[in-house]
N, C-alpha and C positions, 0 to 999 in steps of 0.2 A: 171406298173402302169397307173390308166384307163387316157384319156385325161380330164381337167377340163372343167367345161363350171357352167355356171349361171343360176340362176331361179330367173325366172321375174314374179311379182308378183302386179295384177293392181285391186285396190278394188274402185270400183265405185257403185256408187245409186238403179242399177238395176241388174249389175251380177261384180262377183268374175272369173279375170279370170288371168291362169297362163300358162307357157312355158319356154322348158329350150333353153340358146339363149349360143349361141358360144363367143370369144373375138372378133372376128369380127362381131357379131350383127345378125348371121343369126341363123334362129329360128331349133334348131336341136329337136322340136315335136310338133306337133298339139296343138293349141291352146285350152286351155280346161275349162270348166266354171264352177260355181256354180251358184244361186240365190241368191240376195243379197234383202236389199229393207229396211225401214224406221224399221219395227220388229228385226232386224239381234242385237244379244248382242255378247259380247266380245264371250260368249264361244261356241254360233253358228258361232262364224269366226274360230276362234280356230278349232273347228272341221271339219271346210267345209275345214278350210288350208291343214289340216293333209290328209282329205279324197283327195282331187286333187293330192297333194304331193304323195300320195299311186297308185294314177291312174297313175302318168305323168314315175316315178324312170321305171317300166319293159318300156318303149321307149325307156330309154337313151343308152342300149348297153354299147358303147366301155366310155363312157362317165360315168363323176360321178360330183357331185355338191359340187362345192368350197366357195360357197356365194350365198345369198338370196337377193334380192333388189325387192322393194314393193314401188310402188305408191298408194295413197290415194288421191279421193274428200277432199274439205275440207284444211283447215289451219294447219301445224306440229307444235307444240311448244312445245321444248326437247322431242321430238319424242309422244308427245301424240294428237291424234287429236282434232281439236278445228275447230269450226265454219262449220261443217256437217248438211247441211240441212237435209240433203237423207240420213243421217247413223245417228241420232238422240243419238241413244242407244248407240252410240258411242264415244261419244265425251267424251274428258278426258282418251282414253285410250288409252295406251302407247303402242303403233302398234309396237315396234321393238322388246320389252321385249315379247310381245302374239306370235307374231313370231318366236324368238327364243326358247321360252319355248316351244314351239309346236314342232319346228324340228331340233331344237338341232344342230344348222347351224348357222356362221356371218351372219348379217342381218344388209343391210342398210335401209332408210323410206324415201322418200320424196312424196311432193306434185305433184298429176299425171299431172298436165303442164309441170311441172319440168321432170319429166320422157319424157312425148313428147317432148319434146323444146332438150332435153338433145341427144335422139333416133335422132330425124330428124338433129340433127347439127353433131351428128358423124355418122351416119349410111345413110339417107336422103337426103333431101333438102338443106338442110346446109352442109354439107362434104365437107371441105374444110379450111371452115371461121370458125373466131376465132371469131366473136363478132354475135351473133346471136337472137333473139324472135321469139320466136313459138309463133302461137294464136289458141285455140280452139275456133270453134265456134260451137254451140249444144244447149240443153236444158239451156246454160248459154255460156258465154262467160272465156275463162281461159288464162294466160299467161305463160311465162317461160321463164327466162333471162338467156343466153348463156355468158359468158365474158372471152375472155382467154382459151376460151375453156368447161369452167366447169360452177356451178352451181352457179348462185350469187342467197342465198337468203334477202337478207339486212338485217338489225339489226334486227328484229323480227321474220325473216322467213316469210315475208309478200313481198317480192320485186316480184311484176308481178302481182298481186292481182289487174288486171286493172277494174273486174267489179265494182269497186263502185265509179269510176272518176264519178263527176256529172257534169250533162247532161239535159240540159228543164227542171229544177225543181226536177230530178229524177236524177237516176244513170245508168250507159253506160249499163248493162246487162240487164235496162228493154225496149232496145230498138235494141240491137244487140244480140241478141237471137232468136232462135223460136217462143217464146212469142213475141217477138218486131218487128218480119213481122209480124205475125197475126194481132198485133196491128197497124202495117202500111197499110195493108190492110182495117182492120176497118174502119180506119181513111180518107181512099179514098174512101170509098163506101157507110158507115152509118154500125151500131154496128148490124141490123138484119143481115147484110151478112157476121159475124164472128163466127156463130153458128155453131160448128160439124169440124171446118177448122183447120187445121196445116200449116204449115211451106212449107212441099212438096204438100202440091195440093194450095198453093199462087204459087212457082213456074209449076207446069203442066198449072197455070191459067195464068201464067206473060208466059209461051211459047206460048200462045194460043192469044197475044195481048188483052188479058183482062186488059180494062187500070188501074183499081184501083188496082191490081197486079201488073202491072209494075211499076208505081208511091210507091207501098211499097219496091220494088227492091231499086226502084232509091232511096230513102228514107233511106234503108241498104246501100248500096252504100257511101252515103255523110257521115254517121256513122261510119262505118267501115275504113274511110279517116281523120276522125277527129282521130281515134284510134292510125290509123299508123305516123300518124304528131304527137301525145302526144309521140311513142315510139322512131321515131328519134330525136325529139326535146332532150328526158332526155337519149336515149342509143344511139344513131347514131349507129345502128346493120351495119353488111352489108347483111344481109339479115334478112327479113320475112317471117318466113314459117306459113303459116295460112292454117289449117286443120279442123278437124272436121264434124257434119255429115251437117253442113250447106256448106261449101265448097262444093258438090257434087252441088249446083244450083251457081259454079261461074260464068257459060255462062252466069247467071243474071245480075251479077256486078261487074264482073271486068274490063272490057272494060272500063267502069265510074271510078274504082278505079285506073287504070294504069293512064287515060287521067289524073287524078287529080294527081297523083305521079310522072309524066313525067319530071319533072324538077329536081327530087329527085337523087340522085346517089345509092340510097339505095337499092336491088333486095326486090322485093316480089316476094316469090315464093309457089307454093302449094305442103303438107306435099306428101311422099313417100311409107311411111311405111302401110298407110291405119289402118286399126284397131289393127295390132298387134305393133304400135308405145308406145304402154303404157306400154306393157311387154317388149319388149326391153329395153326402157329407162330407165324402172325398173334394169332392170337386169344390166345394162352404170352404174347404180353406184357403182357396185362393179368392172367394169373393168378397 
């Protein structure tokens, strides 16, 4: 009999990604992908999943797929996607049934931030700890909560949805995101200077000691500290693992964050699994 492995599927607003993963959390294949976007329908998604699966099978050799795990943007309620602004035509879609019908294998599904947190908890920066919160910083801010080694989803499946925390007459994601970094830069330098700029460019400017860019990242560090204090107060995890594209700019906010948290016993670490965390965590829903 072939060795069992697990398929991980990561459904995002721009890409659908898939890979085979071992029970030890190791990639057994390359991570392959197909484009998504706001026009993606359930039928399109089903066809893409079948197409990626057919591409992946020849790579598996001595392995056979025991089950599939899928993570998705948005909130899952009874396995149906909700609150997905980037994939609006999938709102209401029963993701578990769709994948099971397409591939005829056992399926587990969860929010993508939960999958990120689970991957880092078991195989990455949080391994060895029992209570972990994973935070993803990028286009938005997401979070997954791991209690006693298991995903904590809450009464309505929305545990960890930190983006909606009220902050300065807005919500946390308004500030603690790529667009939030740009807003901080504009606030420090004037709206005219914010045209055609993104968080990566603000990072480049800060590394060149541009005063407005430095101020933007100082504000970002303060807001990230606020989020960490909220997490510590409510969950008190051993480790907060920070990932996502904005974590690549940690040289601009890490010192300030660590100084603010210096009296807390909780450890802050940065994600170790990179862009593969989504598919590894999805597969880990079955491991």
